[in-house]
C-alpha positions in Angstrom: 49.3 54.6 45.6 49.1 51.3 43.7 51.9 48.9 43.2 53.4 48.5 39.8 51.7 45.8 37.8 52.8 44.8 34.2 49.7 43.6 32.3 51.9 41.4 29.9 53.9 39.7 32.7 52.5 36.2 31.8 53.5 36.8 28.1 57.0 38.0 29.2 57.4 34.8 31.5 56.3 32.7 28.6 58.8 34.4 26.3 61.6 34.0 28.8 60.6 30.2 29.1 60.8 29.9 25.3 64.2 31.6 25.3 65.5 29.2 27.9 64.2 26.2 25.9 65.8 27.5 22.7 69.0 28.0 24.5 68.9 24.5 25.9 68.3 23.1 22.4 71.3 25.0 21.1 73.4 23.5 23.9 72.1 20.0 23.0 72.9 20.4 19.3 76.4 21.8 20.1 77.0 18.7 22.2 75.8 16.5 19.4 78.0 18.3 16.9 81.0 17.9 19.3 80.2 14.2 19.6 80.3 13.9 15.8 83.6 15.8 15.7 85.0 13.4 18.4 83.8 10.4 16.4 85.6 11.8 13.3 88.8 12.4 15.3 88.6 8.9 16.8 88.1 7.4 13.4 91.1 9.3 12.0 93.3 8.2 15.0 92.3 4.6 14.7 93.0 4.5 11.0 96.4 6.1 11.5 97.2 3.7 14.4 96.2 0.6 12.2 98.2 1.8 9.2 101.3 2.2 11.5 100.7 -1.3 13.0 100.4 -2.9 9.6 103.5 -1.1 8.3 105.5 -2.4 11.3 104.6 -6.0 10.7 107.7 -8.1 10.0 106.2 -10.0 7.2 103.3 -8.7 5.1 101.2 -11.2 3.2 98.6 -10.8 0.6 95.8 -11.4 3.1 97.1 -8.6 5.3 97.2 -6.2 2.4 93.7 -7.2 1.4 92.4 -6.7 4.9 94.1 -3.3 5.1 92.4 -2.3 1.8 89.0 -3.4 3.1 89.7 -1.5 6.4 90.7 1.7 4.5 87.5 1.5 2.4 85.3 1.0 5.5 87.1 4.0 7.2 86.4 6.1 4.1 82.7 5.1 4.0 82.4 5.7 7.7 84.2 9.1 7.4 81.9 10.2 4.7 78.8 9.2 6.7 80.2 11.2 9.7 81.0 14.1 7.5 77.4 14.2 6.2 76.2 13.8 9.7 78.4 16.7 10.8 77.1 18.9 8.0 73.5 18.1 9.0 74.3 18.8 12.7 76.0 22.1 11.8 72.9 23.1 9.8 70.6 22.2 12.7 72.9 24.1 15.1 72.7 27.2 12.9 68.9 26.9 12.7 68.6 26.6 16.5 71.0 29.5 17.0 68.7 31.7 14.7 65.7 30.5 16.9 67.5 31.7 20.0 68.2 35.0 18.4 64.4 35.4 17.5 63.3 34.3 21.0 65.9 36.7 22.6 64.5 39.6 20.4 60.9 38.8 21.4 61.8 38.6 25.0 63.8 41.8 24.9 60.9 43.6 23.2 58.6 42.8 26.2 61.3 43.7 28.7 61.8 47.1 27.1 58.1 47.6 27.1 57.9 46.6 30.8 60.8 49.0 31.6 58.9 51.8 29.7 55.7 51.1 31.7 57.6 51.0 34.9 59.2 54.4 34.2 55.8 55.9 33.4 54.3 54.3 36.6 57.3 55.6 38.6 56.9 59.1 37.1 53.1 59.1 37.9 53.8 57.8 41.4 56.4 60.5 42.0 53.9 63.1 40.7 51.1 61.7 43.0 53.5 61.8 46.0 54.5 65.4 45.2 50.8 66.4 44.9 50.0 64.7 48.2 52.9 66.5 49.9 51.8 69.9 48.5 48.2 69.2 49.7 49.5 68.2 53.1 51.6 71.4 53.3 48.7 73.6 52.2 46.4 72.0 54.8 49.0 72.6 57.6 49.5 76.1 56.5 45.8 76.8 56.4 45.3 75.2 59.8 48.2 77.4 61.3 46.7 80.5 59.6 43.2 79.8 61.1 44.8 79.2 64.6 46.8 82.5 64.4 43.7 84.5 63.6 
């Protein structure tokens, strides 16, 4: 009786490696997206704090208002850049998630094929064992019959 051997095991291992790599890329991109989201939240919080600090100044002068206007403009520009970066990050994340689904599908296909081959091997192995048991029984029966004659 031979042991089970899947001829496409190396291909299955390769597919599993590809899947792990694709999943790692998704995690990386999700972390990058989270970092952009944090940067947007930090920018918003900083803008809000600065606005509140300026409003609480006892005396506002023209230079303060001019600096505030420049600050608001820089916050808007940085916010737009971060929004564009976030959209790019989101697109890349979606692309990488699609790659994971494809890698998972390919891996699962080989896994199902391996399961099917194992079932076939197992059935053949059981049949071989049954035939061996039947042959053994018949040989013992024939031997006892010869001894009794």
